[in-house]
C-alpha positions in Angstrom: 113.3 75.2 0.3 109.6 74.6 0.8 108.2 71.2 0.5 107.1 71.0 -3.1 107.2 67.1 -2.8 104.5 67.1 -0.1 102.0 64.3 -0.6 99.1 65.0 -3.0 95.6 65.5 -1.6 93.8 63.0 -3.8 90.3 64.3 -3.1 91.2 67.7 -4.5 92.7 66.1 -7.7 89.5 64.2 -8.3 87.3 67.2 -7.7 89.1 69.0 -10.5 87.5 66.6 -13.0 84.0 67.3 -11.8 84.5 71.0 -11.9 86.0 70.8 -15.5 83.2 68.5 -16.6 80.6 71.1 -15.3 82.2 73.8 -17.4 82.3 71.5 -20.5 78.6 70.7 -20.2 77.8 74.4 -19.9 79.8 75.1 -23.1 78.1 72.3 -25.0 74.7 73.9 -24.5 72.5 70.8 -24.7 69.3 72.5 -26.1 67.3 69.3 -25.6 67.3 70.1 -21.9 65.2 73.2 -22.4 62.1 71.4 -23.8 59.0 73.3 -23.0 56.6 71.8 -20.5 59.2 69.8 -18.5 59.6 71.2 -15.0 62.5 68.8 -14.2 64.4 69.7 -17.4 63.8 73.4 -16.8 65.6 73.2 -13.4 68.3 71.0 -14.8 68.9 73.6 -17.6 69.2 76.3 -14.9 71.9 74.3 -13.2 73.8 73.5 -16.5 73.7 77.0 -17.7 75.7 78.1 -14.6 78.7 75.9 -15.4 80.8 79.0 -15.5 80.9 79.1 -11.7 83.5 76.3 -11.8 86.1 78.9 -12.7 85.8 80.6 -9.3 86.2 77.2 -7.8 89.3 76.6 -9.8 90.8 80.0 -8.7 90.2 79.2 -5.0 91.6 75.7 -5.5 94.7 77.0 -7.2 95.5 79.3 -4.3 94.9 76.6 -1.8 97.0 74.0 -3.5 99.9 76.4 -4.0 99.9 77.4 -0.4 99.8 73.8 0.6 102.6 72.7 -1.7 105.0 75.6 -1.0 104.2 76.6 2.5 105.0 75.4 6.0 103.2 75.8 9.2 105.2 78.7 10.5 106.9 80.0 7.3 107.0 80.1 3.6 110.1 80.0 1.4 110.2 80.2 -2.3 112.9 80.0 -4.9 111.3 82.3 -7.5 113.1 80.8 -10.5 112.0 77.2 -9.6 108.5 78.3 -8.8 107.9 80.2 -12.0 109.5 77.5 -14.2 107.4 74.9 -12.6 104.2 76.9 -13.1 105.0 77.8 -16.7 105.9 74.2 -17.6 102.6 73.1 -16.1 100.5 75.8 -17.8 101.8 76.5 -21.2 102.0 73.3 -23.3 98.3 72.4 -23.3 97.3 76.0 -23.4 99.4 76.4 -26.6 97.8 73.2 -28.0 94.3 74.7 -27.4 95.3 77.8 -29.3 96.5 75.7 -32.3 93.3 73.7 -32.4 91.1 76.8 -32.0 92.9 78.9 -34.6 90.9 77.9 -37.7 87.5 78.0 -36.0 88.4 81.5 -34.7 89.5 82.5 -38.2 86.3 81.3 -39.7 84.3 83.2 -37.1 86.2 86.5 -37.6 85.9 86.2 -41.4 82.1 86.1 -41.0 82.1 89.3 -38.9 85.2 91.0 -40.4 85.8 89.6 -43.9 89.2 89.8 -45.6 92.3 91.6 -44.2 90.6 93.2 -41.2 89.6 89.9 -39.8 93.1 88.4 -40.4 94.8 91.4 -38.7 92.4 91.2 -35.8 93.1 87.5 -35.4 96.8 88.1 -35.5 96.7 90.6 -32.7 94.5 88.3 -30.7 96.9 85.4 -31.3 99.8 87.6 -29.9 97.8 88.4 -26.8 97.0 84.8 -26.2 100.6 83.6 -26.8 101.8 86.2 -24.3 99.0 85.1 -21.8 97.5 88.6 -21.8 94.1 87.6 -23.3 92.2 87.9 -20.0 92.9 91.6 -20.0 90.9 92.0 -23.2 88.3 89.2 -23.2 87.3 89.3 -26.9 90.9 88.2 -27.7 90.0 84.9 -26.2 88.1 83.9 -29.3 90.8 81.4 -30.1 89.9 79.5 -27.0 87.4 81.1 -24.6 88.3 79.0 -21.5 91.9 80.2 -22.0 91.1 83.6 -20.4 91.2 81.8 -17.0 94.7 80.6 -17.8 95.7 84.1 -18.5 94.3 85.0 -15.1 96.2 82.1 -13.5 99.5 83.4 -15.1 98.8 86.7 -13.3 98.1 84.8 -10.1 101.4 83.0 -10.4 103.2 86.3 -10.7 101.7 87.7 -7.5 101.7 84.5 -5.5 105.2 84.7 -3.9 104.5 88.2 -2.7 100.9 87.8 -1.7 101.7 84.6 0.2 104.4 86.3 2.2 101.9 88.9 3.4 99.3 86.3 4.2 101.9 84.2 6.1 102.4 87.3 8.3 98.8 87.0 9.5 98.4 84.9 12.6 96.0 82.0 12.5 93.2 83.5 14.7 93.0 86.5 12.3 93.0 84.4 9.1 89.2 83.7 9.3 88.5 87.4 9.5 90.8 88.0 6.5 89.0 85.3 4.5 85.6 86.8 5.3 86.9 90.2 4.3 88.2 88.9 0.9 85.0 86.9 0.3 82.9 90.1 1.0 85.1 92.1 -1.3 84.6 89.5 -4.1 80.8 89.9 -3.8 80.8 93.7 -3.3 82.2 94.5 -6.8 79.5 92.8 -8.8 76.9 94.1 -6.3 78.0 97.7 -6.9 78.0 97.1 -10.6 74.5 95.7 -10.5 73.2 98.6 -8.4 74.6 101.1 -11.0 73.6 99.0 -14.0 70.7 96.6 -13.3 70.6 95.6 -16.9 74.3 94.5 -16.8 74.8 90.7 -17.2 77.4 88.3 -18.2 77.2 87.6 -21.9 75.8 91.0 -22.6 78.9 91.9 -24.6 79.7 95.0 -22.7 83.1 96.1 -21.6 82.0 96.5 -18.0 80.6 93.0 -17.8 83.7 91.5 -19.3 85.9 93.6 -17.0 84.1 92.4 -13.8 83.8 88.8 -14.9 87.2 88.2 -16.4 89.7 90.8 -15.3 92.6 89.0 -13.4 93.0 91.8 -10.9 89.3 91.7 -9.9 89.2 87.9 -9.9 92.3 87.7 -7.8 90.2 87.9 -4.6 89.3 84.2 -5.1 92.9 83.2 -5.5 93.8 85.1 -2.3 91.0 83.4 -0.5 92.5 80.1 -1.5 96.0 81.0 -0.3 94.6 82.1 3.1 92.6 78.9 3.4 95.7 76.9 2.5 97.7 78.7 5.2 95.0 78.0 7.7 94.9 74.3 6.7 98.7 74.0 7.3 98.3 75.3 10.9 95.5 72.8 11.8 96.1 70.3 14.6 96.4 66.8 13.1 93.8 65.6 15.6 91.1 67.6 13.7 91.3 65.2 10.8 88.1 63.2 10.7 85.2 62.4 8.3 83.8 65.5 6.7 82.1 63.9 3.7 78.6 64.7 5.0 79.5 68.4 5.2 81.1 68.5 1.8 78.1 66.8 0.2 75.8 69.3 1.9 77.8 72.2 0.6 77.7 70.7 -2.9 73.9 70.3 -2.7 73.6 73.9 -1.4 75.5 75.2 -4.4 73.3 73.3 -6.9 70.1 74.6 -5.1 71.4 78.1 -5.4 72.2 77.9 -9.1 68.8 76.2 -9.8 67.4 79.6 -9.0 69.8 81.3 -11.4 67.1 83.1 -13.4 66.4 85.2 -10.3 70.0 85.9 -9.4 72.2 88.5 -11.2 74.6 86.5 -13.4 77.7 88.6 -12.4 77.0 87.9 -8.8 76.9 84.1 -9.4 80.1 84.4 -11.5 81.9 86.6 -9.0 81.9 85.6 -5.4 78.4 84.5 -4.4 79.5 80.9 -3.9 83.1 81.6 -2.8 82.6 80.5 0.8 80.7 77.3 -0.1 83.5 76.5 -2.6 86.1 77.2 0.0 84.3 74.8 2.4 84.1 72.1 -0.2 87.9 72.4 -0.8 89.0 72.8 2.8 86.9 70.0 4.2 87.6 67.6 1.3 91.3 68.1 2.1 90.7 67.4 5.8 88.4 64.4 5.3 89.7 61.0 6.4 86.5 59.0 5.8 84.5 57.5 2.9 84.6 60.7 0.9 88.3 60.8 0.7 88.5 57.1 -0.1 85.9 57.4 -2.8 87.8 60.3 -4.4 91.1 58.4 -4.2 89.8 55.8 -6.7 92.5 55.2 -9.3 90.5 55.9 -12.5 89.0 59.0 -10.9 92.4 60.3 -10.1 93.4 59.9 -13.7 90.4 61.9 -14.8 91.4 64.5 -12.3 94.9 64.7 -13.6 93.6 65.0 -17.2 91.0 67.6 -16.2 93.3 70.5 -17.3 93.4 69.1 -20.8 89.7 68.5 -20.8 89.1 72.1 -19.6 91.4 73.7 -22.2 90.6 71.5 -25.2 86.8 70.9 -25.1 85.8 74.3 -26.7 88.3 74.2 -29.7 87.4 70.5 -30.4 83.7 71.4 -30.1 84.1 74.2 -32.6 86.0 71.9 -35.0 83.4 69.2 -34.6 80.5 71.5 -35.3 82.3 73.0 -38.3 82.7 69.5 -39.7 79.0 68.7 -39.1 77.9 71.9 -40.8 80.3 71.4 -43.8 79.0 67.9 -44.6 75.3 68.8 -43.8 75.1 66.3 -40.9 73.1 68.6 -38.8 69.7 67.5 -40.0 70.6 63.8 -39.4 72.4 64.2 -36.1 70.1 64.9 -33.1 71.4 67.4 -30.6 71.2 64.9 -27.7 73.1 62.2 -29.7 75.9 64.7 -30.6 76.1 65.8 -27.0 76.8 62.3 -25.6 79.0 61.2 -28.5 81.2 64.3 -28.0 81.6 63.7 -24.3 82.4 60.0 -24.9 85.2 61.1 -27.3 86.7 64.2 -25.6 87.4 62.4 -22.3 89.7 59.8 -23.8 91.3 62.6 -25.9 92.0 64.6 -22.7 93.5 61.5 -21.0 95.8 60.9 -24.0 96.9 64.5 -24.1 97.7 64.4 -20.4 99.8 61.3 -20.8 101.4 61.9 -24.1 101.7 65.7 -24.4 101.2 67.5 -21.1 103.4 65.4 -18.8 106.3 64.9 -21.3 106.2 68.6 -22.3 106.2 69.7 -18.6 109.2 67.5 -17.7 111.1 68.6 -20.9 110.4 72.3 -20.3 111.4 72.1 -16.6 114.7 70.4 -17.5 115.6 72.8 -20.3 114.6 76.0 -18.4 116.2 74.9 -15.1 119.5 74.4 -16.8 119.6 78.1 -17.9 121.3 80.6 -15.6 118.5 82.9 -14.5 119.1 84.9 -11.3 116.1 85.0 -9.1 116.0 85.7 -5.3 114.6 83.4 -2.7 111.8 85.0 -0.7 110.7 83.9 2.7 108.7 84.9 5.7 108.7 83.4 9.2 105.8 84.1 11.6 104.4 82.8 14.8 101.2 80.7 14.9 
């Protein structure tokens, strides 16, 4: 059986928090950052409005971590039952909580656009798609919790991981770099072709094609495959290569922020799909390899706790935002509550909530589900591949 108990890479755990925090700020839409006449705030707004790029980072990170946890240097071996139970137990409890919290704001939204029975029926069908983790295949169904579409994509990735990993483990180390370049190119090629055919197409334009390219799990799987290949490459590295890489990681992070600061001049679908995949891969790979100050800083205890609770932060911030704004509108607080004040108050509240959910809901539910599901007799094969370096 593969080493699922391999030591955690602390730096990657902590990075999850910063990526989730970036998405959250994007969804909070701090309008006070777009004040006219402020050059600095204008560039800051450009960066914040690209928070959606963190999803691509998460997809690459997911593939990398799974490859690291379940693979060995020369082979990979998976008990499918244990793998899928572990993934479901990790994914579903907080995802379900997000749907529950987001149900009533979604109902209110649909009642405004489709009053009466049509809105209720539509919400019912959307709820079924979400509960079955199919919402990414039809993006409007994610109205119950928009970040949840990426968890639907993750569910698809978990289904294909055992089989994709076996094929990637058959690739010898010298050819892995070529494979990663090919996958990264494919990831960029799809939105480029779409932009060439439809220059007016952009994320958020509410068109079927934009949603398909930006959110379809099959199309976004290129990032996940890129992460698996990088994880496989990481496992074959000589241990003598481990040294400080913090300067390189920091440079790549700055590079990504410089790119997104020019976001008004870059097609949104290109930013969303693939443009920054290779810099993201470098951030993940070299953070995992680093043995210097960068790794020590990201191993700070409170930062690790934030990283562990980042999944709850990512899933719950939009439903709680919608509930919060509904409360403000209902009691007419909007005129008395400045946008900037609400922005910081919400952040100060949602982070402790996410930590509490991680400690009191996510972890207990994960352990309970794993125990209950593992006790059932479900026949699943063990898949494996052995290759040379």
